N, C-alpha and C positions, 0 to 999 in steps of 0.2 A: 175824309179828306185824303186825296191821293198823295202819297209821299213823293218828295222831289227825286229826280233821277240821280244816280251816282255814276261817276266816270271811273273806269279802270283803264289805264293808259300804259303803253310801252314808254320806258324812261327816255328813249331816243326822241320822243315827241313832247318831252316835258316843257320845253321853252314855248313851243307852239300852242299846246293846250292851255298853258297858264296865260298866254296872251289872249286866247279866246275867252277864257273864264273872266279875265279882267274886263274885257269889253262887255261880256254878257251881264255881269254885275249881280248874278243870283247867288254867288257863293256856294256853288255845288261842291259836294264832297268828291275828292279825286284821290285815287291810290295809283301808285306806279309799280310796275314790275321791271326787273333788271333787263336793260337793253341787250345785254350779252346773250340772253336766252334765245334770241332770234336764230342762233346757230344750233339750237337744241329744241326742236319742235315739241317733243314729248314733255320736256321740262317747262317750256313756255306754257303749254296747255295746263299742266299741273298747277303752275303758279297762278294763272288766270282763274282756274276752277276754285282754288283755295280762296281767292278774294271774292268770288261770286258766292260760294257757300258760306263765307263768313259775314256776308251782308244781311242784317236782319230785315224782317218785313218783306214786302212784295213790291218794292220800287223797281222801276226800269233801270237797267244797267247799260250804259253806253260804253262800248269797247273802242278805245282809241288805238286801234291796230287793224290789221287786215287778215288775209288768209295766212300769210307768213309761213310758207312751206308746210301748210296743214297744221300749224301750231294752234289754230283756233277750231279746227274740225274736231267734233266730238264734245264740245263744251255743252254742258247742261245748265239750263236756266233755273231749274227748281221752281221756287215761287216767283222768280223774276222773269221779266221779259228782257231779252238781250237784243241790242241793236248794234250793228257794226257795219263799216263801209264795205260795199261790194267791190273789193279791189284785191289785187294779188299781194301787194306789199305796201309799206309806208311811203314809198316814193309818190304814189298817186295822191296820198293825203297831203304831202308836202308841196306838191305842184298844184294842188287845188282841184284836181279831177282825174279820173282814170283816163279820160279822153286825152288830156294834156300829156299824161305819162306815155300813152301809146304813140302819140305824135313824136315825142322826144325819142322814144325807143325805136320807132321806125326810121328816124333820121340818123340816129347815132346809137345803135344797139350795144356797142361796146363801151358803155359809160359807167364809171364808178362814181356814185353820187356822195356828196358830203353836205352836212349841215352842222350847225353848232353842236347839236345833240350827238351827231354821229362821231364827231371828234372827241367829245367829252366822255361818251359812254361805251364806245365800241373799239375793240382792238382791231384796227384795220391791218392790211398786209404789211404796211411799213412799220407799225408798232410791233407786229409779230417778228419782223426782220430784226429790229433792234433788240428784241428779247432773246433771240437765239444766237446773236453774234458771239456772246461769251462762250457758248457751248460748241459752236461749229466753226467759228472764225468768220471774218468778214466776207471772204470770197465765196465760201460755200453758202453762207446765209443769204448773201445778195443774189446768188444764182437761184436759190429756192424762192426767194421773194419775187424776183422778176418772172420766174416761171409761172407763179400763181396769177400774175397780171398780164400774161403774154397776149391774151385775146382782147384786152381792153385798148381802146383807141383815144380816150380822153378822160379827164377828171372834171367833174362839174360841181360847183358850189351853188347850192340852192339858198338864195338870200331872200328872206320873207319880210316884207314891210311890217314893222311892229315887233319884230323879234331882234333883239340886240345881242351883242357879244360875239359876233362872228368875226369881226375885223381883227381881233387879237389872235385868231386862229390862222390868219392868212400866211404868216411866215412859215408855220408848220406845213401848210398845204403847198406852198411854193417849193419847200424842200422835198416833199413827196413828188411833186411834178418833175423836178429835176432828176430825182433818183430813178424814176421810171421812164423819163424822157417822154412824158405825155403832156399834151396841152392842158392848161387849166382854164376852164371857161366859167362864166357867171350865168346863172339862170335865176329868173325872178320867181320866187315861190308865192304861195297864196294860202291864206287861212280859210278860204271858202268852204272846203270839204269838211274841215273840223268845226267851223261855225255851224254848218248845217247839221252835223252830228249832234251838237249840243242843243241847238234851237229848233231843228226840224226845218222843213218837213222830211220825214223818213220815207222817201219815195223809192223809185227803182234804183237809186244809187246806194241803197242800203239793204242789208239782210236783217230781218226781224225773226227772232226765235221766241215763240210764245212760251209762257210758263208750262213746265212739264215736258217740253220738247228738247231734242238734242240737235245740235248743228251738224247736219249731214253734209258730207263732201259734195254731194250732187248739187247743193245750193250754189256752189262756185263754178260748176261745169259750164253754165250759160255765159260765164264771163269770157271764155275762150274766143278770141277773134273778134270781140265786140268792143 
């Protein structure tokens, strides 16, 4: 009997993947890795590999993450078959498809995206600003914080039907919007991509790494411009 698949997910997607699993109803095992690792691709890869290697048997492992600055490149499945979205980062997963992300990026390339998980688990530039105020003073800290965001033109909240808890983050996001003098816009997210990761089919929207293989960077090259 084929063992059920296991999911290894970035913590930023915790709320979305839990919503998908609740709908799916199969009670699949899921493990989360620290969302802050997205800034450290080598550490992200090591954390994912540790969870892959620590999974007994030969079940399929679904990775609820994307290329993530090459943080998934070099992963080895061992006995397992790995499946992950053919996408550059988690924004495609949160918007429901890579095509939707490319549409948004084409229209507003200078967008900083927020979700409930992004606020909960990621130190965004505003949080980093607050952290360095005691050391550098408000004026210098604000200068550095605004310099980091100087090429952004808007903030966007991705609100996904079925994912709750974002409304109590809005006051924080409005504060961020005022601080950077950037418009705050709402985008409707979708669980479609993650639902497809969990239930299939694993077609051209996914990369499959067979047992014994390693995820080579070339698997992502075909994504450029498509």
